[in-house]
Each structure stands twice: as C-alpha cells, then as structure tokens.
C-alpha positions, 0 to 999 in steps of 0.5 A: 774908746766908745762911751755910752752914758747910763744912769749916773749920780754925783760923778761929775768932776768940779773945780773949786776949793777942796776941804782942809789944808789943801784948799788952794788950787785943788779939785773938788770931787763929788763923792757918791752917796746913795743915802742908804745906811748900814751895810755889811763888811765893816767892823762896826756900822759899815758904810753909810751916807757919803761912804755908801757906794752907789752901784748905779752911778757909772758910765758904760765904756767899751775899749780894746785891751791887749792881754799879756799874750798880745791878743786884743779883746773888746771889753765893755765895763762899768766905770765909776769915777772919782769916788771920795773914799773918806768923809773928811778929805784933805784933798779930794783930787788925791783921796778918791778912787775909780772902780772898773767892773767888766760886764762883757768881754769879746761879746760874752757876758761876764759876772764879776760878782765874786771876782777878785778885786785888784787894788792897783796903786799908781804911786811912784817916787812917794809922790802924789797919785791921782785918778781925777783926770782918768777917762777909763781903766788904767788912768791913774797917774803920778802927779805933784811935779818934780821932786828931789834926788834919789827917788826920782821925780818922774812924770806920770808918763815915764817911758822906758829908759834908753840907757837901760835898753837891751843889746845882744850881750847886755840884757833881756830887753827890759827897759827901766822906768824912772819912778814906777807908778803905772810905768811897768815894762815887759821883756819886749820893752812894752808898757804893762798896765796891771789895771787893764790886764786885770779887767780883761781877765775878768777881775774888778779893778779899784784904782786909788789915788793917794797924797804924796810928798811933794804936796804943799799948800798956800802956807807952805805946809807939806801935807802929803809927807809920811805917813799920808800915802799909806793912810790914804791907801788904807782908807781906800781899802776900808771904803771897799771893804765897808761896801761889801754887797754894794761894790762889785767883786769879792771884798774879802779877796782884795789883792794890792799891787804897786811898783817902786815906792808903790811896790813898797806901799803895796807890801806895807798894805800887805804887812800892816793890815788892821794895825791900830798904829794908823787908827788916829790918822784914819779917824782924822780923815773919816775913813770907813769903820772897816778892815784895811787888811788885804788878802794878797800883795803884789810888789814890784821893785819895792823901795822900802825898809828906808831906815836901813836902805843906805846900808843895804845899798852899799853892801849890795852895790858899794863896789860899783862905780857911778855911770860917770865912771867915778867911784863913790866915797869909799869911807862912807860906803864902807861904814854903811856896808859894815853897819848893814852886817849888824842889821842883817844879823838882827833879822835872824832869818834862816834859809834851807841849806844856808842856816842863818842868813848873815852878811857873810853868806847873803851874797851866796844866798842871793846867787843860789836862790835868785840870780842863777835860777833867773839867768838859767831861765833866761838862757834856757828860753833863748835859741841855741844861736842867741844863747851862744851869742849871749854867753860869748858876750858874758863869759863870767857865766858858766853854762853846763847841764842846762844851768848857769853858774857864776860868782857874786863879784862877777855878777856885780861887774856884769851889772856895771854902773850903780844908779845912786851915789852914797848915801843913796836915800838919806842924802847928806844934802837933803836932796833925795825924795826920801828926805822930802818924804820925811819932811814935816810942816813947812820943813820940806826935807829931813834926815831920817837916819842917825848916820846922815844926821850925825855926818852933817852935824853933831856926833851926838845929834838925835832924830826928831821924836816923831821920826822913829814912829813914822819910819815904822809906819812906812816899813813892812818889815816892822809889822812882819817882825811883830808877826802881825796876824792880819797881814796878807798870807800870799805874796808876789814879789819881783825885781830886776837883777840890774835894778840899782834903784834899790838893793836886791837885799830888800827883796831877798829879806822881805821874801825870806822874812815872810817865808820864815813866818810860813806865808805863801811867797812867790819871789823872783828876779828878772834877769837883766831887768831894770827898774820897773820890770814886769816880765810875767804879768800873765802869770800874776793874773793866774796867780791871783785866781789861784790864791783867791780860789776864783773860778769864773762864773757865767752871767745870768 
C-alpha cells in the first residue's frame, strides 16, 4: 500500500490512560475537533466541538482491492483514523471509528458526496472490536482475548474452518469461521471484507469499534457487557448523522452490516432506531444529539433472540448428535424444544400458503421457503457431471424438473453434527459467551433464562431485576413486535444451511416478522454454507444501490 500524507489534524494514536472505568492499560485516541459549532442532521444542536468531523484530517492512501468478481482495482481514498465518537468515552480504543472515502478508482475520479454509507461493524462473539490499529479500510478487528464456551472466543484473524471444508458430496465450498466479525467466507473459501468491497464500489465506509463482553478493568469490573456494544454502535451512527454536510456520503442512507454477533447487532440497529430505551446510556457517553436510525440492515448468521435461542436451537438441531457422535441430554433437549412451540405460537406470524406459522408447520415453511430453493439454485449452477456426482452422494434429494425436493428429517441428517451442546447459549455451567455478555459489575457471567437458572438452582428462582430490560435492549424481535416506526425498512438477511452456530429459525422468524410488517426483505440461505458464509457479496453491493436509490456521480 502506498501512503501520501496530506493535511491532517489530531489523528495520531497515543498511548496513555483512557477516560473513565477503563483507565488501566488502554489507548488514548485523540478525537478530531475542528472547533466549529452547529451543523445539520441532528435532532437538536448537532455536532460541535469534539464531535465535529474534520474533513481535512485524513491520510490519502492508495491500495489494490479485488472486487467480488475477482477483478483487481487500484483505489485512492481518504482515510480518517480513530475518531472518538462520544465526548465521554469509557475506553477510546473501542469507542472510535474509521472513515474511508473513495476519490479515485482505476484512475477515474469519484464523487462520493451522495454515496451510501456502509457502517461495517467487526463484532464477533459479542467480544470487543477496535479500529485503533487499522492502517486502512477493512482493518477493524475483534479483540478482547478468549471468551467462554458457546459463542466462541476466536481471534480477529479467524480463518476458514478445516472441518467445514467442502467435498464433492458434502457442500458448496463455503468454509466456516469461528465467531464472525470481519471473517466472512465466499463459496470458494476465500475471505470477504465488506468494507473493502463497498469502497471499491464507490461507497463511503464507516468502521466503528465497540466495547464487548470480555473487557474488564483493574478493579475486576466488566465494562463491555450488555448493552454496551449496541449503545456504542448507536453512538457511532449518531456521530455520522450529526455531521451531515461535513462527513462525506449521504448520512440519510446509512446501511449497517455485520456477521454472527455482529449480524445480531446490525439487525438490532435496524430494528431499534431512535428507541428512547437507550437514551440514558447514550447520554452517559456524551453521544451526539442526532438520530441513530439506519436506512437498511445487512445481517449474516445473526446470533440473536437470545432469551429464546436455547429453545430454538433444540427445536432445530435437537435430533442431531455432537461431533463426538454422542447425543445431547434428551430430557433437556425435549423440554426446550417443547417450550419453543409456545414461543413460536406467541409470535403469530403468517406466511402465504402456510397460514399461521407454528412449531407444527415451521419445518415445512423453512424447507419450502428457503431450503429447497437454496438447494435448487446450488444444483442448477453445477455442470451436469458435477450435479450427478453431488446427487449420487446425497440421495435424499429428489431432482426433477430442475427443482430439488426433500424432507426436513433428511435435511437434518445431511447437516450432520450439531456445533453446540445443550443448552447452546445459556450454559448450565455459565461457560458460554452469552453468559459473559449478561455479566454485570465484577460478576463475569450470569444465567439469563429461567430454564437454566432454575435447572441449576431453586425451582422458584427469579432472574435479577435488570435482566429482562437488558434482554430487550439486545433483541431486535422486541422492537419489531413493538412496530418501531423508526426501524429500517430494507433488510438483507443471510445464513448458511449448515450453520449450527445458530438455528435457522432465527433467520426465518426475523425475516417473516419483518415481512409481516410490510418491510422490504431479501432473505436467503446458502446451501451447505457454514457459519460466516457470504456467497453473494456483489449482489449485496448492488442491493445497496437499489434500495438507497444511488446513482454514481462523476467528479467535478
């Protein structure tokens, strides 16, 4: 990468004590401040002082980016590094963002003034993410060290899983990743970085850092547990919106993206726009007085709806054994699966041709709406010989008239080993990442479902009083049920059919609940795709242009 320094102010990283509770061992990042006041786009006074974006404080970089079609392009862009997006940060290493603005692609000038803004978070496993060490676009990473159990604890450089690699009879070639973040994998097993793809497409890219569950200060206090991550991402959106007219790009056309826990947070950003439930948290941080609603939401394999996730997982994967070949506790699995039926009925979702979607017909709904179309698309794209080889190895599929058909039970057998034991998320021994997510103070981990709490203690035990509210703050389904008027109206939702890091019902219910509200939903499941699959990134870039109404402008 070539670097040419231009005018820059207050963009240098410094080592020192951070503000607030995270003082020990943190990075102090100098916020950009132009000293201007006022500005448009905010609900009240807009950005001023430390929250005013300095449009001149960038480094001009030139790099080569390979697009989704495999073609290389030379991209010149302005890189704004480590901007602290709140006035009272707890830890600036995480509460800062980077902005990348294309100015020239393959020697042709780009005018990004009205371009959509991709807000690409790199959260995985609900762990902290930071852009502080990034040297260019796409450099956000998961940090925070290893976590517990179910949600992972992968490093930022998570690589495709060898256990998820493809064979002629066992998949499309999409490997898995440990916890998401920026680690996404296409059908060829190659890494996908949406920030880079957006930049080479001509969009403005904002990459926010966020606190996460593993952060702990010198006193042993956990300062990144729920709802810190979503509060930080909302504060980042508010910073961008408050700097309308200063920050390049169309601040009314912000599109969020994320994978795994980051996908859940992206969905949550989309569903909870401008909810007053977060106001006190945002005020404590000194967030900009602006809207935190995003225009569209891109969500890959979202690990969400956590208070019902154990139930959903057992309904979906309960019949499948662990990779060791051992079955899970059948009593626990059956109890959770039975409880899911009540939850599914409570959603009162309806689908054309199915009526009300309950636990009794949810399997058929998933097969007909997602799984068979996915297998059909995959098989139709193969050569005749490759298709014959795949069908010979997967005789449960009937291929007739150019369409694939099969049963839910046979599909489960095809998927094979489930990724997680039971309960998948609220572990009895408090070892899961989600247990850590709902820790508080110096308590690292807590139960967040009555089922696990009472299984390990008294049958009359009650959840701590703060947990129901925190569960709502972390769940997009809560805001969808409330028909939040400021939610995104455009949704791109994806998951791999072999992704047993989560349950397919999460995507099915999320998409259907939004469709029932009349939103524009593009949902699809990648056939034989594992966790972190992203097999149509070019289509996502085109979708952004379509839903935002963006047409490229030539530079003056």
